[in-house]
Every structure is written in C-alpha cells, then in structure tokens.
MDTraj code that builds the backbone (N, CA, C; nanometers):
import mdtraj as md
import numpy as np

residues = "UNK UNK UNK UNK UNK UNK UNK UNK UNK UNK UNK UNK UNK UNK UNK UNK UNK UNK UNK UNK UNK UNK UNK UNK UNK UNK UNK UNK UNK UNK UNK UNK UNK UNK UNK UNK UNK UNK UNK UNK UNK UNK UNK UNK UNK UNK UNK UNK UNK UNK UNK UNK UNK UNK UNK UNK UNK UNK UNK UNK UNK UNK UNK UNK UNK UNK UNK UNK UNK UNK UNK UNK UNK UNK UNK UNK UNK UNK UNK UNK UNK UNK UNK UNK UNK UNK UNK UNK UNK".split()
xyz = np.array([
    [0.0841, -0.1142, -0.0018],
    [0.0068, -0.0015, -0.0066],
    [0.0909, 0.1283, 0.0041],
    [0.0606, 0.2171, -0.0966],
    [0.1363, 0.3280, -0.1029],
    [0.0935, 0.4429, -0.0065],
    [0.1753, 0.5368, -0.0031],
    [0.1456, 0.6543, 0.0918],
    [0.0368, 0.7418, 0.0314],
    [-0.0690, 0.7412, 0.1015],
    [-0.1843, 0.8226, 0.0341],
    [-0.1914, 0.9476, 0.1039],
    [-0.2525, 1.0541, 0.0419],
    [-0.2830, 1.1746, 0.1108],
    [-0.4359, 1.1950, 0.1040],
    [-0.4954, 1.1495, 0.2320],
    [-0.6379, 1.1287, 0.2414],
    [-0.6946, 1.2582, 0.3071],
    [-0.8119, 1.2995, 0.2658],
    [-0.8898, 1.4156, 0.3254],
    [-0.9299, 1.3780, 0.4680],
    [-0.9575, 1.4775, 0.5537],
    [-1.0141, 1.4608, 0.6903],
    [-1.1388, 1.3964, 0.6836],
    [-1.2152, 1.4296, 0.5845],
    [-1.3519, 1.3623, 0.5738],
    [-1.3487, 1.2098, 0.5523],
    [-1.2474, 1.1785, 0.4545],
    [-1.2307, 1.0339, 0.4223],
    [-1.1831, 0.9672, 0.5570],
    [-1.0980, 1.0142, 0.6171],
    [-1.0452, 0.9579, 0.7435],
    [-1.1638, 0.9490, 0.8594],
    [-1.2441, 1.0484, 0.8642],
    [-1.3533, 1.0567, 0.9596],
    [-1.4450, 0.9395, 0.9133],
    [-1.4805, 0.9234, 0.7865],
    [-1.5651, 0.8177, 0.7510],
    [-1.5033, 0.6813, 0.7730],
    [-1.3767, 0.6654, 0.7409],
    [-1.3126, 0.5429, 0.7771],
    [-1.3237, 0.4968, 0.9174],
    [-1.2942, 0.6047, 1.0088],
    [-1.2994, 0.5782, 1.1545],
    [-1.4540, 0.5506, 1.1961],
    [-1.5449, 0.6097, 1.1330],
    [-1.6845, 0.5943, 1.1684],
    [-1.7281, 0.4505, 1.1320],
    [-1.6675, 0.4018, 1.0269],
    [-1.6961, 0.2587, 0.9840],
    [-1.6634, 0.1536, 1.1047],
    [-1.5562, 0.1950, 1.1692],
    [-1.5083, 0.1077, 1.2771],
    [-1.5855, 0.1348, 1.4113],
    [-1.5983, 0.2585, 1.4383],
    [-1.6518, 0.2876, 1.5713],
    [-1.8027, 0.2944, 1.5796],
    [-1.8689, 0.3458, 1.4748],
    [-2.0144, 0.3503, 1.4703],
    [-2.0745, 0.2457, 1.4043],
    [-2.0267, 0.1834, 1.2951],
    [-2.0937, 0.0724, 1.2184],
    [-2.0418, -0.0646, 1.2744],
    [-1.9335, -0.0739, 1.3405],
    [-1.8847, -0.1886, 1.4022],
    [-1.7991, -0.2885, 1.3052],
    [-1.7557, -0.2295, 1.1976],
    [-1.6788, -0.3164, 1.1155],
    [-1.5270, -0.3395, 1.1699],
    [-1.4789, -0.4531, 1.1529],
    [-1.3371, -0.4756, 1.1949],
    [-1.2400, -0.3913, 1.1231],
    [-1.1344, -0.3665, 1.1983],
    [-1.0273, -0.2745, 1.1367],
    [-0.9752, -0.3397, 1.0197],
    [-0.9421, -0.4728, 1.0129],
    [-0.8849, -0.5377, 0.9028],
    [-0.9661, -0.5357, 0.7819],
    [-1.0995, -0.5463, 0.8079],
    [-1.1925, -0.5415, 0.6838],
    [-1.1969, -0.3986, 0.6225],
    [-1.1893, -0.3001, 0.7022],
    [-1.2007, -0.1493, 0.6579],
    [-1.0644, -0.1346, 0.5916],
    [-0.9647, -0.1815, 0.6447],
    [-0.8260, -0.1658, 0.5870],
    [-0.8131, -0.2181, 0.4545],
    [-0.8601, -0.3360, 0.4329],
    [-0.8517, -0.4018, 0.3003],
    [-0.9475, -0.3260, 0.2093],
    [-1.0673, -0.2944, 0.2348],
    [-1.1630, -0.2327, 0.1598],
    [-1.1163, -0.1044, 0.1096],
    [-1.0567, -0.0183, 0.1950],
    [-1.0122, 0.1093, 0.1644],
    [-0.8752, 0.1296, 0.1032],
    [-0.7966, 0.0209, 0.1193],
    [-0.6565, 0.0197, 0.0833],
    [-0.5698, 0.1141, 0.1702],
    [-0.6071, 0.1074, 0.3030],
    [-0.5320, 0.1818, 0.4127],
    [-0.4699, 0.0932, 0.4930],
    [-0.3663, 0.1010, 0.5529],
    [-0.3092, 0.0284, 0.6559],
    [-0.3731, 0.0196, 0.7954],
    [-0.3845, -0.0769, 0.8523],
    [-0.4489, -0.0936, 0.9811],
    [-0.3878, 0.0099, 1.0768],
    [-0.2445, 0.0338, 1.0672],
    [-0.1800, 0.1331, 1.1561],
    [-0.2400, 0.2703, 1.1423],
    [-0.2619, 0.3041, 1.0071],
    [-0.3234, 0.4408, 0.9830],
    [-0.4664, 0.4532, 1.0390],
    [-0.5354, 0.3483, 1.0275],
    [-0.6709, 0.3497, 1.0816],
    [-0.6628, 0.3726, 1.2371],
    [-0.5880, 0.3071, 1.3151],
    [-0.5629, 0.3302, 1.4513],
    [-0.5197, 0.4599, 1.4890],
    [-0.4370, 0.5112, 1.4087],
    [-0.3936, 0.6545, 1.4196],
    [-0.4921, 0.7656, 1.4144],
    [-0.5649, 0.7346, 1.2924],
    [-0.6791, 0.8184, 1.2744],
    [-0.7928, 0.8166, 1.3836],
    [-0.8039, 0.7031, 1.4339],
    [-0.9081, 0.6812, 1.5294],
    [-0.8785, 0.7557, 1.6684],
    [-0.7347, 0.7500, 1.6927],
    [-0.6887, 0.8277, 1.8024],
    [-0.7039, 0.9791, 1.7885],
    [-0.6673, 1.0262, 1.6715],
    [-0.6735, 1.1574, 1.6291],
    [-0.7978, 1.2057, 1.6375],
    [-0.9070, 1.1533, 1.5903],
    [-1.0397, 1.1891, 1.5790],
    [-1.1246, 1.1705, 1.6968],
    [-1.0742, 1.0782, 1.7841],
    [-1.1289, 1.0559, 1.9192],
    [-1.1087, 1.1864, 2.0024],
    [-0.9952, 1.2439, 1.9924],
    [-0.9566, 1.3542, 2.0668],
    [-1.0297, 1.4839, 2.0135],
    [-1.0342, 1.4910, 1.8770],
    [-1.0983, 1.5991, 1.8016],
    [-1.2600, 1.5976, 1.8283],
    [-1.3079, 1.4828, 1.8168],
    [-1.4528, 1.4652, 1.8322],
    [-1.5144, 1.5047, 1.9714],
    [-1.4297, 1.5068, 2.0686],
    [-1.4714, 1.5519, 2.2003],
    [-1.5157, 1.7046, 2.2091],
    [-1.4548, 1.7776, 2.1103],
    [-1.4867, 1.9118, 2.0929],
    [-1.5949, 1.9451, 1.9909],
    [-1.6368, 1.8368, 1.9191],
    [-1.7189, 1.8577, 1.8009],
    [-1.8581, 1.8602, 1.8522],
    [-1.9305, 1.9602, 1.7753],
    [-2.0687, 1.9719, 1.8217],
    [-2.1566, 1.8637, 1.7410],
    [-2.2807, 1.8478, 1.7853],
    [-2.3764, 1.7749, 1.7169],
    [-2.4045, 1.8306, 1.5796],
    [-2.4143, 1.9575, 1.5856],
    [-2.4392, 2.0328, 1.4460],
    [-2.3429, 1.9884, 1.3403],
    [-2.2171, 1.9974, 1.3876],
    [-2.1039, 1.9543, 1.2839],
    [-2.1232, 1.8206, 1.2426],
    [-2.1588, 1.7324, 1.3234],
    [-2.1692, 1.5962, 1.2730],
    [-2.2971, 1.5837, 1.1932],
    [-2.4019, 1.6345, 1.2176],
    [-2.5232, 1.6411, 1.1374],
    [-2.4962, 1.7015, 0.9948],
    [-2.4184, 1.8177, 1.0040],
    [-2.3953, 1.8701, 0.8692],
    [-2.3093, 1.7766, 0.7829],
    [-2.2042, 1.7102, 0.8313],
    [-2.1295, 1.6274, 0.7698],
    [-2.2149, 1.5044, 0.7044],
    [-2.3072, 1.4495, 0.7928],
    [-2.3924, 1.3474, 0.7515],
    [-2.4849, 1.3917, 0.6374],
    [-2.5419, 1.5143, 0.6456],
    [-2.6335, 1.5543, 0.5418],
    [-2.5569, 1.5830, 0.4159],
    [-2.4275, 1.6148, 0.4186],
    [-2.3519, 1.6446, 0.3007],
    [-2.3199, 1.5159, 0.2180],
    [-2.2875, 1.4056, 0.3138],
    [-2.2670, 1.2838, 0.2483],
    [-2.3961, 1.2201, 0.1908],
    [-2.5086, 1.2367, 0.2621],
    [-2.6288, 1.1938, 0.2060],
    [-2.6794, 1.2777, 0.0779],
    [-2.6336, 1.3915, 0.0716],
    [-2.6683, 1.4754, -0.0393],
    [-2.5967, 1.4303, -0.1652],
    [-2.4647, 1.4026, -0.1358],
    [-2.3759, 1.3511, -0.2437],
    [-2.4373, 1.2186, -0.2941],
    [-2.4746, 1.1301, -0.2102],
    [-2.5290, 1.0060, -0.2488],
    [-2.6461, 1.0232, -0.3314],
    [-2.7483, 1.1027, -0.2904],
    [-2.8766, 1.1142, -0.3536],
    [-2.8571, 1.1816, -0.4938],
    [-2.7577, 1.2779, -0.5093],
    [-2.7261, 1.3390, -0.6246],
    [-2.6796, 1.2355, -0.7290],
    [-2.5908, 1.1477, -0.6970],
    [-2.5391, 1.0462, -0.7781],
    [-2.6460, 0.9456, -0.8135],
    [-2.7340, 0.9151, -0.7239],
    [-2.8512, 0.8227, -0.7609],
    [-2.9401, 0.8839, -0.8600],
    [-2.9632, 1.0278, -0.8535],
    [-3.0442, 1.1011, -0.9444],
    [-2.9773, 1.1044, -1.0855],
    [-2.8545, 1.1283, -1.0799],
    [-2.7771, 1.1332, -1.2111],
    [-2.7954, 0.9950, -1.2840],
    [-2.7768, 0.8896, -1.2050],
    [-2.7818, 0.7488, -1.2667],
    [-2.9189, 0.7296, -1.3235],
    [-3.0270, 0.7761, -1.2498],
    [-3.1626, 0.7515, -1.2973],
    [-3.1877, 0.8356, -1.4293],
    [-3.1274, 0.9576, -1.4210],
    [-3.1484, 1.0429, -1.5512],
    [-3.0848, 0.9700, -1.6618],
    [-2.9704, 0.9075, -1.6488],
    [-2.9006, 0.8483, -1.7659],
    [-2.9779, 0.7229, -1.8135],
    [-3.0404, 0.6486, -1.7116],
    [-3.1167, 0.5362, -1.7433],
    [-3.2456, 0.5705, -1.8050],
    [-3.3107, 0.6776, -1.7652],
    [-3.4232, 0.7210, -1.8287],
    [-3.4024, 0.7629, -1.9788],
    [-3.2969, 0.8316, -2.0069],
    [-3.2571, 0.8701, -2.1461],
    [-3.2403, 0.7502, -2.2279],
    [-3.1703, 0.6576, -2.1698],
    [-3.1318, 0.5345, -2.2401],
    [-3.2468, 0.4554, -2.2895],
    [-3.3453, 0.4354, -2.1819],
    [-3.4619, 0.3567, -2.2284],
    [-3.5662, 0.4398, -2.3148],
    [-3.5581, 0.5683, -2.3024],
    [-3.6564, 0.6421, -2.3797],
    [-3.5921, 0.6408, -2.5288],
    [-3.4751, 0.6446, -2.5471],
    [-3.4094, 0.6221, -2.6776],
    [-3.4441, 0.4853, -2.7469],
    [-3.4422, 0.3882, -2.6641],
    [-3.4786, 0.2535, -2.7176],
    [-3.6346, 0.2388, -2.7483],
    [-3.7126, 0.3080, -2.6902],
    [-3.8556, 0.3044, -2.7066],
    [-3.9095, 0.3564, -2.8438],
    [-3.8206, 0.4316, -2.8940],
    [-3.8519, 0.5086, -3.0234],
    [-3.8641, 0.4110, -3.1413],
])
top = md.Topology()
chain = top.add_chain()
for i, resn in enumerate(residues, 1):
    res = top.add_residue(resn, chain, resSeq=i)
    for name in ("N", "CA", "C"):
        top.add_atom(name, md.element.get_by_symbol(name[0]), res)
traj = md.Trajectory(xyz[None], top)
C-alpha cells in the first residue's frame, strides 16, 4: 500500500465505519486500501477532536454525505431514463 494523502472527511468516514458501524479494522483496511496502523492513528486523532465537535457539525457532515449519494443516484436515474427512452422510439 502506497502512501496516500487522504482528506479529513475520508479519514472520519473510515473511523466511523469502525466505531459507529462496528466493522473490523482489518476489513475496513482492506476495503479502503489503507493500513491498519493508519486507521488506528486516525481513530486516536479523531477521538480527541470529536470531544470538541458539536452535534451540529456531525449532522452537517452526515447531510453532505447523504446529499452526495442522492445526487449520484439521481444522475444515474436520469441516464437510465434517457437510455430507455431512446430505445422506445
């Protein structure tokens, strides 16, 4: 695994998979292509930072992730609709 330069949001999401969703570190490590050592370091870093984090900040991050996911789903549906409309002619 090469040295990656990951954003704080990526790191927080990776840590959330371990702490909130209960996935094992080894599974998250393999899936994301990040060393287990990095995940443990991020977990320590964000555990300290999250103590000062407000619930509003967490909610804003969650809503941004959800907006991104819904936007991607909408774009996929638009493409599928155009594809099937073209074949119906």
